[in-house]
Every structure is written in structure tokens, then in C-alpha cells.
C-alpha positions in Angstrom: 9.5 -16.7 106.7 10.5 -13.2 108.0 12.5 -11.5 105.2 10.9 -12.2 101.4 12.1 -11.4 98.2 9.9 -10.8 95.2 11.2 -10.9 91.6 9.7 -11.1 88.3 9.3 -9.4 85.2 7.8 -5.9 84.7 4.2 -6.1 85.0 4.2 -9.3 86.7 2.9 -8.5 89.8 5.6 -7.5 92.2 4.3 -4.4 94.0 1.1 -6.2 94.5 2.4 -9.7 95.8 4.6 -7.6 97.9 1.8 -5.7 99.6 0.0 -8.3 100.2 2.6 -10.3 101.8 3.6 -6.9 103.9 0.3 -7.0 105.3 -0.5 -11.1 105.7 2.6 -11.2 107.3 3.1 -8.1 109.6 6.4 -7.2 107.4 7.8 -4.0 106.5 7.2 -3.3 102.9 10.7 -2.3 100.8 9.8 -0.6 97.5 13.2 -0.9 95.4 10.8 1.2 92.9 10.5 4.2 95.4 13.6 4.6 96.6 14.9 4.4 93.2 11.7 5.8 91.0 11.3 4.8 87.2 13.6 7.4 84.9 15.2 9.0 88.0 19.0 9.5 88.2 19.9 8.8 91.5 23.0 8.1 93.1 23.9 4.3 93.1 26.0 4.9 96.6 23.2 6.4 98.7 20.6 3.9 97.2 22.7 1.0 98.4 23.1 2.6 101.5 19.5 2.9 101.7 19.4 -0.7 101.0 21.5 -1.8 103.8 19.6 0.3 106.4 16.5 -1.0 105.3 17.6 -4.8 105.1 19.0 -4.8 108.2 15.7 -5.0 110.1 14.4 -8.6 111.1 11.2 -8.9 108.9 10.5 -7.4 105.7 9.2 -8.0 102.2 11.5 -6.5 99.3 9.8 -5.6 96.2 11.9 -5.6 92.8 14.8 -7.0 91.1 17.6 -4.3 90.9 19.6 -7.9 90.5 23.2 -6.3 90.0 22.7 -3.3 92.2 21.2 -4.7 95.2 21.8 -9.2 95.4 24.4 -8.8 97.2 23.0 -7.2 100.3 19.5 -8.5 100.3 20.0 -12.1 99.2 22.2 -13.4 101.9 19.5 -12.4 104.6 16.7 -13.6 102.6 14.7 -16.8 104.0 12.7 -17.3 100.8 12.8 -15.7 97.3 9.6 -15.4 95.4 9.4 -15.4 91.6 6.4 -14.6 89.8 6.1 -16.4 86.8 3.7 -14.3 84.7 3.4 -15.1 81.4 4.5 -12.3 78.8 1.1 -11.6 77.2 0.1 -10.6 80.9 3.0 -8.6 81.8 3.1 -6.5 78.9 -1.1 -6.2 79.0 -0.3 -4.9 82.5 2.7 -2.3 81.6 0.2 -0.9 79.0 -2.4 0.1 81.2 0.1 1.3 84.4 0.4 4.6 83.1 -3.1 5.1 82.6 -3.6 4.6 86.7 -3.7 8.0 88.8 -0.6 8.5 90.7 1.3 6.0 88.8 4.9 7.3 88.3 5.2 5.2 85.3 4.7 7.7 81.7 3.5 6.8 78.8 6.7 8.2 77.4 8.8 5.4 78.9 6.5 2.6 77.2 8.9 1.6 74.1 11.3 0.8 76.8 9.2 -0.7 79.4 7.8 -3.1 76.7 11.2 -4.0 75.0 12.3 -5.3 78.4 9.6 -7.4 78.6 9.6 -9.0 75.6 13.2 -9.6 75.8 13.2 -10.4 79.9 13.4 -14.3 79.5 16.1 -14.3 77.1 18.6 -11.5 79.1 17.4 -10.7 81.9 15.9 -13.7 84.1 19.6 -15.3 82.9 21.5 -12.9 84.7 18.6 -12.3 87.7 19.1 -16.4 88.3 22.9 -16.0 88.1 23.3 -13.7 90.6 20.7 -14.9 92.6 22.7 -18.4 92.8 25.9 -16.1 93.4 24.4 -14.1 96.4 21.7 -16.3 98.0 22.1 -20.1 97.1 20.9 -20.9 100.1 17.4 -19.2 100.3 14.8 -21.2 98.8 13.0 -20.4 95.9 9.3 -20.1 95.4 7.8 -19.9 91.8 4.3 -18.7 91.6 2.7 -19.0 88.4 -1.1 -18.2 89.0 -3.4 -16.4 90.9 -4.6 -19.4 92.8 -1.3 -20.3 93.9 0.0 -16.3 94.3 -3.2 -17.0 96.9 -2.5 -19.9 99.0 1.3 -18.4 99.3 -0.1 -15.3 100.8 -2.8 -17.5 102.8 0.6 -19.9 103.9 2.4 -16.2 105.4 -0.7 -14.9 107.2 -1.5 -18.0 109.0 2.7 -18.5 109.8 2.2 -14.7 111.1 -0.6 -15.2 113.1 -0.1 -15.7 117.1 -1.4 -19.3 116.3 1.2 -19.8 113.4 4.3 -21.5 113.3 7.8 -20.1 112.0 
């Protein structure tokens, strides 16, 4: 796997997993939140141009949903899509703690919006993301990770494939 997209609810651990995969697989890390930070008002055209340039490279792990704005660019090149299936309570807990971390771009003032997004994710956002995923990347295999053990095993698999003796 040389081009991986990490999807999931806010607070599911997408950014953490993407960093681990980038390190394990020696892949470029593309953080969509860094390109379009929470609460910012960026230009969609500029954002999409940046995404096209970054995803034109041969190896990457792409962290973030941004389905409507980015799937047509990212999914056709993806080797795998990883869905983090964390339980709602865990996503809510992580979202509550996130603004308290030093250097975190997420703010306490944004919590009501984020908590509402998490609460409605399975009913509203997941179906939309899945429809767009199927439309733009039907050939990319989907790997669903539900537990820390599954996540650790997947990172180990990516690491083994990236090692000089590993297979592509």
C-alpha cells in the first residue's frame, strides 16, 4: 500500500493513525486539517489545487474526510481506504479533551458544533461519505478498523510491507 486514505468520525483517531502509518510506511503525510484548519475560511479552489498537487505524488497517507471537496481528487489514486470505526462515546470523549491540549487548533468555542457532528455522524455524514467513496473510488479496498488491536496490526502490516524485505 503506497497511497492510503484515512476516514472516520471526528475524534476517531484519524490524525494519530495517519501519522503512525506515514512513519511505518515511509509515506508522505497529507493532513487536510492543516490545509484547511478548523474554523478557517479558505478558498476552495486553492484548497483543491493543493490537494491535487500533493496527491499526485507516488506515496502518501491522506488524513481527513472532506468528502465533497476532495474525493474526486484523492480516491481515484488510493490503494486503500481505512475507516476508523470508533464508538461514539470515545469520539465524544476525545473531542472534549482535544481543545485542552497545548498547541491544538481546535477551540472550546467550537465544541458544540463538533459534538453535534459526532452525535449525528452515523446518521448524516457516514452515508454521504460512503456514497461519495463508492462514486469516486469503487476499486479501492476498504479496511475497517474497530479496535486498538486491529489498528496496531494494520500499522505493523504497513511497516512490514515498507521494510526492504517486505512485499508490495
